[in-house]
C-alpha positions in Angstrom: 10.0 30.0 -3.9 6.6 30.4 -5.4 8.2 31.3 -8.9 10.0 27.9 -7.8 7.4 25.9 -7.6 5.1 27.7 -10.1 8.1 26.7 -12.8 8.2 23.3 -11.8 4.8 22.5 -12.7 5.2 24.4 -15.5 7.6 22.0 -17.0 6.8 18.9 -14.8 2.6 19.5 -14.7 1.5 17.3 -17.2 3.5 14.4 -16.5 2.5 15.0 -13.0 -1.4 14.9 -14.3 -0.6 11.5 -16.4 1.3 9.9 -13.6 -1.6 10.6 -11.0 -4.3 9.7 -13.5 -1.9 5.9 -14.3 -1.7 5.8 -10.5 -5.5 6.3 -10.3 -6.8 3.7 -12.8 -4.0 1.1 -11.5 -4.8 1.4 -7.4 -9.0 1.0 -8.4 -7.6 -2.2 -10.7 -5.2 -3.5 -8.1 -7.4 -2.8 -4.5 -9.7 -5.6 -4.6 -6.7 -8.0 -6.0 -4.4 -7.0 -3.2 -6.6 -7.3 -0.3 -8.3 -10.8 -1.6 -4.3 -11.9 -1.4 -4.0 -11.3 2.5 -4.5 -14.3 4.5 -7.4 -14.0 6.9 -5.5 -14.6 9.7 -2.3 -12.0 8.6 -3.4 -9.9 11.3 -3.4 -11.7 14.3 0.2 -13.1 16.0 -0.2 -16.7 15.0 -0.5 -15.7 11.2 2.1 -12.7 11.0 4.5 -15.1 13.1 4.1 -17.8 10.4 4.7 -15.6 7.7 7.4 -14.1 8.8 8.9 -17.9 9.0 8.1 -18.8 5.9 10.7 -15.7 4.5 13.3 -16.7 2.2 16.8 -15.6 2.5 18.0 -16.9 -1.1 19.6 -13.9 -3.2 16.3 -14.4 -5.5 14.4 -13.7 -2.8 16.8 -10.5 -1.7 16.2 -9.1 -4.8 12.7 -9.6 -4.8 12.6 -7.5 -1.4 14.7 -4.9 -2.8 12.6 -4.3 -6.1 9.5 -4.6 -3.7 10.6 -1.9 -1.4 11.6 0.1 -4.5 8.0 0.4 -5.8 6.7 1.2 -2.3 9.3 3.9 -1.8 8.1 5.0 -5.1 4.4 4.5 -4.4 5.2 6.4 -1.4 6.5 9.5 -3.1 4.1 9.5 -5.3 1.1 9.3 -3.2 2.6 12.5 -1.0 2.9 14.4 -4.7 -1.1 13.0 -5.6 -2.1 14.7 -2.2 -1.7 18.4 -4.2 -2.7 16.8 -7.6 -5.4 14.3 -8.9 -4.8 10.6 -7.5 -5.3 8.7 -5.0 -3.1 10.3 -2.8 -3.4 8.5 0.1 -3.9 5.0 -1.3 -0.9 5.3 -2.8 0.8 6.2 0.6 -0.9 3.6 2.1 -0.3 0.9 0.0 3.6 2.1 -0.5 4.3 1.5 3.4 2.7 -1.9 3.3 5.3 -3.3 0.8 8.2 -1.6 2.0 10.3 -3.1 5.3 11.0 -1.1 8.4 10.6 -1.3 12.1 6.9 -0.9 13.4 5.4 -1.7 10.3 3.1 -4.5 11.6 1.9 -2.6 14.5 1.2 0.6 12.1 -0.7 -1.8 9.8 -2.7 -2.9 13.1 -3.3 0.3 14.0 -4.5 1.1 10.8 -6.6 -2.0 10.3 -8.5 -1.9 14.1 -10.5 1.4 12.6 -13.9 -0.5 12.0 -14.9 1.7 8.5 -11.3 0.5 7.5 -11.7 -3.2 8.6 -15.4 -3.3 7.5 -14.1 -1.8 4.3 -11.4 -4.7 4.0 -14.0 -7.3 4.4 -16.2 -6.3 2.0 -13.9 -5.9 -0.9 -12.9 -9.9 0.4 -16.5 -10.7 0.3 -16.8 -10.0 -3.3 -13.4 -11.4 -4.3 -14.8 -15.1 -2.4 -12.4 -14.7 0.4 -13.2 -15.3 4.1 -13.5 -12.4 6.0 -10.2 -11.0 8.0 -9.6 -12.3 11.9 -9.6 -8.7 13.0 -5.9 -7.7 14.9 -4.8 -8.7 18.1 -4.3 -6.2 20.1 
C-alpha cells in the first residue's frame, strides 16, 4: 500500500503541486468576488425562496447547471487532495460544496455561516467590496 502511494506521488507529484499552487492563487483571487456576489438576504428563508423561484428550466440553464456541478465536484476532489498537499483544501471543499446542487445544501450552508467567526469574516470581505453585509441566517 505504501509503495503504491509512493509510486503515485513519484509519478504525479509535480502535477499535484502545480495544480495545488494554481488552486491556491485562484482561490485567493476568487474568494472576495464570489462572496460579493452572494445576495445580502441569501441566508434568510425569504431570500432563499426568491432565488429558488427564479430558477430557469431551459436547456441552456440545465447545461449550465451540469457544468456548475462538474466544477463543484472538481473543486471538492481537488480540495480533498489539497488536504494532504500545499493549497487551500478546506476552502476548495467549501466552494465545491457551495457550487453543487444536492439535498440539504442550504441547511449545510446556513450551519457553516451561523458560526460567528465565519459570518464576521464574510461580512468584512463584503464591506471591502462595497457590498452590504449579509443578513444572519434564519434558524
